[in-house]
N, C-alpha and C positions, 0 to 999 in steps of 0.2 A: 178623378175626376175623368170623362170622357174627352175627348176632341172634339164632340161636339159639345161641348160645355166647358170652354175655356173661360179661364180668367185671368188676370193680369202674371204673365210670367217672367220671375226676378229673371236677369241676365246671367243669376248661376244655376242650375237644375239639370235635371235628370229627366230625360223623354222616353218612355219606356213602349214598349210592344211585341206582342209573343214574349219573346224570350231574350230581346235586343234589349240595350237601354247605350242610348247615349248621355254623356258629361260634359255636358255644355261649356261649363270653366275649364277644363282641360283638355277638350275638343278629344276625349277620346270612346270606342267603342266597347263594348262589352257585348258577347254573345255568353250565356249560360251564365255571366258573373265571371269571367275571364276575357282579357284583355286581348281584341285583334287589331290587326294592323292596316288601318283605314284611313287614307287623307287625300287629301286635293280633289278631284273631281269624284271619288269614288264616296271620299265622306259627304260633300255637298250636296250627290246625288240621296244617298242616304237621308240625309239633314231635308233634302226637298218632300222627299216621300212621307216622312213621318211628319211634315207639317201642314198634308195637304193628304190625308188617311180619307178613303171613300172615294177619291174624284180619280177623273180618268186626266192624265194628264199627255198632252199630244206632242206630239219631236218638238212641234213649234213655242211650246212651254218648256220643254227642257232645256231647247236651245239657249233658252234665254235664263234662264234661271241656273242653270247650273254651268252651263259653257259660257255665257253673257255674250251670247250672239245672236245674230238676228236666223240665220240655218247654220244644221249642222245632218249633217244626211243620215240617213235610217240606220245603215250600217253602223257607223262610230254608235249613234246610243245602242244600237243594241248588242256591238260589244262591250261597254261599258257596264251596262244592266249584264251581262254576263258574268265581266268582274265581279261586280257586287254580287249577285249571287254565291260565286264561289266563296269569294271573301265571307263572308259572312253562313257560309254552312248550307247543308241541305235542307236541315231543319227549318230553316226560315228563307229560303229561295224562295218555297212556294206561293209564301206570301205576297211577292211582287206578281201579278198575273201582267199579261202580255194581251191585250186588246186588239183582235183585228184592225188592219185600219184605222185605226183611233190611237191608241199609244199605251201607256203602261200606267196602273191602279196599285197603291197598296192596302190591301183589305183589314186588315188586323186594327184594333182599339188602340188608342192610343193614349196616355199615362201624363201627367207632366208634375212633376213634385219638386217643392224648392229644397235649396240646399240651404241647411241652417247653421251659423258660423256661429262659434262661441263669441261672446261678447269680449271686446278690444281692451288688451291693460291699459295701465298705464301710461306705457311708452309702446313706442311701434316696434315690433318684431318681425321678423322678413315672413309674410306670410306666401304659403302655396297655390294662392289663389291665379286664377285666368277669369280676367274681365276682357271681352271684347270688344272695344270701343273707341271711337275716333271724339277728338276733344269737341267739335262744336255738336256732333251729333249726341254724344253721351246727355252733355246737358242739356240740351235738347228735349231730348225724349224721356228723361226720367222727369224731369221738371213738367211736363204737358202732362205726361201718365198722372203723376200727385195731386194737380191739377183737376185734370178732368175729371179723374175718380171722384175727388173730395169736394168739388165744390156743389153747392146749391143751385138749384135749378133758378133762374131768375124769370119773375114773370115779365114776359116783354109780348105778351099776346098769347089766348088759350089757345092756338092752332099749331105755335112756337114752342110751346111749352109741353104739350103732348108728343110734337115730334121730335125734342131733346128726351121726353122720358123711354121714349120709343126705341129711338137709338142706345141710350146706356140700358136696355134692357135685351139688346136683341145680340143673340150669339154670331150675329156679323160683327159689330160694333167688339165685343170683347175677345173672336180671332182679330182682329187688325189691331186690338191694345199688344196681345200678347206675341205677334207676327213684330211691331215696330219696339219692343224693347228686346226683339233677340240683336239686333243690329249687324246682320247679315244680306248680301245679295241676294238670298233666295228670300228668305222671309220679306224685309224691304219691298220687293216685285209683288210679291203676293198681297199684301199690306194694302200696298197702291191699289191692285184689283180688285179686292173687296170694298176699300170706300169707294173707289169710281162706282162698281155695280151699284152701292146703296147709295149713294146718291144720284144716279140714276133715276131711283125711286121715290127718293128726298131730295130734291135739290135746295131745298131754302134751309135747309139744318146746319148754324154754323161749328158745332161740335164736333161732325165728319168731316165739314171746310175746314176747320183749323189743321185736324188731324190729317188730311190730305197732303193741304198742302205744307205740313213741319214733314212728311214721310217724301216727297218729293225733291226739298229742298235738301235734306239727308241722302237723296239718292244722287242730286251732282257734288254735293261734299264728299259723299267717301267713294261712290261705285262709278258712276260714267260720266262725270263731270259737262254733260252735254247743257250749253244752253236753254235750246227747247224745253228743258224739262226747266229749268227755272223760270221760264217764261209761265210757264202750265202754271206754279204756285204763285206767281207774280200777278196773274191773270184772279186765282181767289183772294189773293189778300184784298186786291182793289174791289174786287163785290163787296169783302168785308167791309170795308169802309166806310162805305156808304149805306151800310147799314144804321137808322135813327140811333140805334141801341150798340155800344162798342162792344164785342167782347171783348170780356177779360184778360185775354189770353194774346190779347192782338198787338199792344207794345212787344212783348215777348218774340211774338212771330216775325214783325216786322224788322225788327231787332237782329234776329236768325237769318230773315231773307239778304239783309244788306252786308251782314256777315261775311257769309257763304260767294254774295255777287262780288266782294272786295272795295265797295263804300263803305269803309272802315271809321269815319267820324257819324255816318249816320248810325250806324249799325250800334254805336258807343251811344247817343242820346236811344237810343230805343231803349235799350238796355235799362240803360238808367233810370228811361222814365219806369219800366216796367220795377225796377227795384224800390223805385220809390212809392207805390201804391201797396195797401195792406192787403196782398190779398197770395196765393200762393206759396211755393217754396223760394224765399229771397236768398238761402244758402245755394242753390242751383244756378238763380240769375245771377246772380254774385260771381260765382266762377265762370260765366262766359265772358261778362265785364270785364273780370279782371285777365284773361286771357288777350283780352283787344287790349288792355294800356300795356300791355308785358311788350306789345309791338308798337306800342308810340313809347315805347322807351320808360313809361310809368313805372318803376320798378318796384318802388315804395308802397303808395296806391295799391298795386296790384296783389302784393305781398300782404296788404291788410286786409283785404278782401277776401283774399286765398285765406286765411288765417282765419277768418269768419266765418266760412265757409269749409273750417278742413271737415275730409274726409277719411279717418284714417284706413278705411279699406278703400279706397279708390288709388285706382295708378293714375289717372288724372291727373288726380288734385298734386301727389307726389310728385309727376312728369312737370308741373306748373309751376313749382318750387324748385324743381331743379334746374329750371329754365333761367328763370329769372334771379335764379343765384349763380350761376356759368354768367348771365350776361353783364351782372354787379363784378365776375371778375374773382368770387368767390368757390374757385374752381373746387376745392375738398369737399366743401358741406354741399355744391350740388351733384358731384359726384356719387357721394353717397345718396342721395335722393334719384336720381338717375338709376343705378343701379338697384333701387326698389323697385321702381317701377317696371322696369325690364323684368326684373325676378317677379311680379305678380301677372305680367302683360306681355310674355315674348309674342306672342303670336297676335297683340294688335299693330296694325300697321304704323299708325299715327309713334305709337311707342314704339316700336322697332325702328321705323326711318331719325326721328329723334336721338335715340338710341347710336343710330350708324351715324350722325354727324358729330356727333361730340367724339368720336373716334377717329374720321374725318381730321376734323381739328384737331387733334393731337398726331394726327399722321399713321395712323392704326390703321391704316387700309386693308388690312390680311382679314382682322378680327370684322371691319366692317363690312367687308365684303361677306364674312361667314353668317353676321346678322341678318344680313338682307338673301342672301339664299337659303337660310332657313323660313321665314316669313315668308318667301315663293314656295318651297314645299307646302307649307298648309294651308294660305290666303294667296287670293288670283293678285296678280302684282297689278298697283294703282302709278297714277303717274310720280308722284312724290318715291315712292321705292325704286320705279327704273331709273327717275333720275340720278340718286341715291346713288346705286349703280354704274351706270353712265359716266359719273365725275371720279368711281374709283379705277374704273377702265382705263380714264384720261391719264390718273393719277402713274398708271402702269404702263403708261404708252401701249395701249388696247387698243388706236383712235378705231379701229375697222368697228372691233365689237361693239364700241361705245355708239358708235354712230346707229349700228341696227336696235340697241335697246335705247336709244332715242326716237327712233320711228316708232318702234312698240307704244315708246310712251305719248305720244302724239297722235294715234290715233284711238289713244284710251281718254281724253280732252282737250274740245274745242272751247275751252273756257279759258283756261291754262296757258302761258306765256313759255314758263321753263324750258321747257323739253325744247320748242320752237329756237330760242332763244340762243340755249347749248350747243343745237346740230348749227344754227346758224355760224356761230364763230368756231366751232370744230372743222365746220367744211371750209371756211376760210383759212383757217391753219394749214389744214393738210393739202388743201388746192389751188389757195394763194385768192378763191373767190366760190362761189354756189349759186346752182340753179336755186335756191329758194327762194321766195319772195322776202325781202329785209318784213323782219314783226315791225309793227306801227306799233307801240307802246305809247300810250297818249297817260301822262298822270296830272294829278291836281291834289290841290289839301286834302280829296277825298280817297285817294289812292294808299293801297297799305306801304309803308316804304320799303319794303323786298321787292317792291315794282318799280320804284328807281333803280335800284341796284339792276335786275333786267335790262333795263334801257342805257344803264349805262353799258351793260357788256355789247351790247349790239352796236354802240357806238366805240366802243374801241376793237370790235370786228373791220369796223369802217375805218379804223387809222383815227378818228376823231379823239386823239385822247387828252385835248383842254377843255371838250366838250364833256367826255365820260366825266372827269373830275369835277366837272360843276355839278353833274345829277348825281353824283356820288354825296357832295356837300348838301344837296337837296333831301336824297336820304337821311342823311344825319339829321339834319333840321327836322324829320318828321317822324325824329323817332327811332332810327334805324342806329344797333350799341353793338351787331355780332361783326367786332373786328378783327377776332381770329378765325371764325369760321371763312370770313372775306380773305384775308390773306390765304389761306390756303385752299381759294379756287381759283381751279389754271388760268380764267382769261386774265387776272387780274395778276399773273405775275409779269407782265410788261411795263406794271407800275412800281415794281418792287423797290426799286431801285430812284424814284422822282419823289421830289421835295413835297409835293402836293398832298401826293397820294400818302406819304406819313403824318405829314398836319393832319389831315383827316383822320388818321386810326388813332391820331394821339388823341385829338377831339371826342373822338368814340369814346377811349380808355378814360378820359376824364371825368365827360358825364357818365359816364359806367362809375365811377368812384365817388362822387359826388350824393348816387342811388346808394350804392354800398355803406357809406358814412351811414345813413339814414336807416340803411336795414338792420346794420348792427345793434342800434338800437331797442327791437324788438326781439322778444324770447320765443324761435324757431321753436317745436318739440322736436323730440330727442327720435332719432334714427339709428338704429343697431341693424 
């Protein structure tokens, strides 16, 4: 197939053009079937060109898609294009044309070829796969694609039905589908642009509205963390809720929104509603719901859902099982599952961050830093990965470097408090005060349990230890069980010898043990 006739693109595929090939599962580039060393910005630049063949990409577009900035100088872009041309060789360099005063264009046709895997064996072997995905984004994108591609058109009026049929047949729609399923920054940005263009001409098409809202939420969850992007998605959802005929994907989409917005109970309610309907891929919805159950300390219920929706080839699934086993105190079993997840997807942000946090919990800071450094060589840093790196630097008493890393993290997200809270605490430790505004964290029954933990860090920074302990107790009441990681977070060192703190940690362990006793009644798939 050619680039102008895209169909749904699997997460693992070969993208070919001229004599070059991108192996998306391994993030490897081959020229004339020989691997070349292409990583970081050069890899992303090539990816952007091949995802958008035949179109002139302006400096502004390349800045946003490759550098993730609003502005990059023409000289910087020209230097990067020059490096890419040198890397791919003279036979391919001419495929990239510089268009004076306009930008750059990749001319050859592009073909996309799915990677076909062998059927899974009766037990799980360590695969060699790379699946680049983040937890809520993966569940959302795959389930939504399954639903939209396979659903029959509902008769909600002749005009709307015709509009939806036109969308499904549209090359733009097919292009948006394959881009969304890539789970990369560049593909996400292009998908949003395509869907916005389509909706400019077809503003009432609900399928396109669903896809656009999902793409915007994914952008917040995985890439930019900006509140205004989340607000755009909410406006679309509000419009959809006013429709006399509810779109069948809406309960899931609302759950996804509240999930990313941090309103965990509302997210659970909508996911449970979506799961109760007889449509779509229930396994994918179950996976999203299971993740939230883990955050609320419902480990047994989460494992039941995970086993129902078990996918032997998904690192995300292994990661979920690993996390709940770890929280239940079943660490040897958890480590098996976590090692397998990381083997499958070492370059996936969520997987690598979770793996590094497990190393920190076991005080293996050197290996944890290597995991994050390796991730940053192939993928843009995120707030989560930078916060983990900052914690590692703090453990190494390299506070100045930790502050620089936290500053980077703060610029990446306006919706999260993690980096701001840790910087607030660290500046108090270093200077006895801080010029930062005090992070104001409002918590309620809707809040994620870890938000209470961040609030307690602020209270520790201010010297209000009794209130910090009270807030930590509320975190436990809301389902927070990660006592081992909590003990190894530097802000809580001041509480180590405090009787109430030890009582809180003991309560977490007891609750986790109750979940472990129930989990041991279940039969887990074998991993090796």
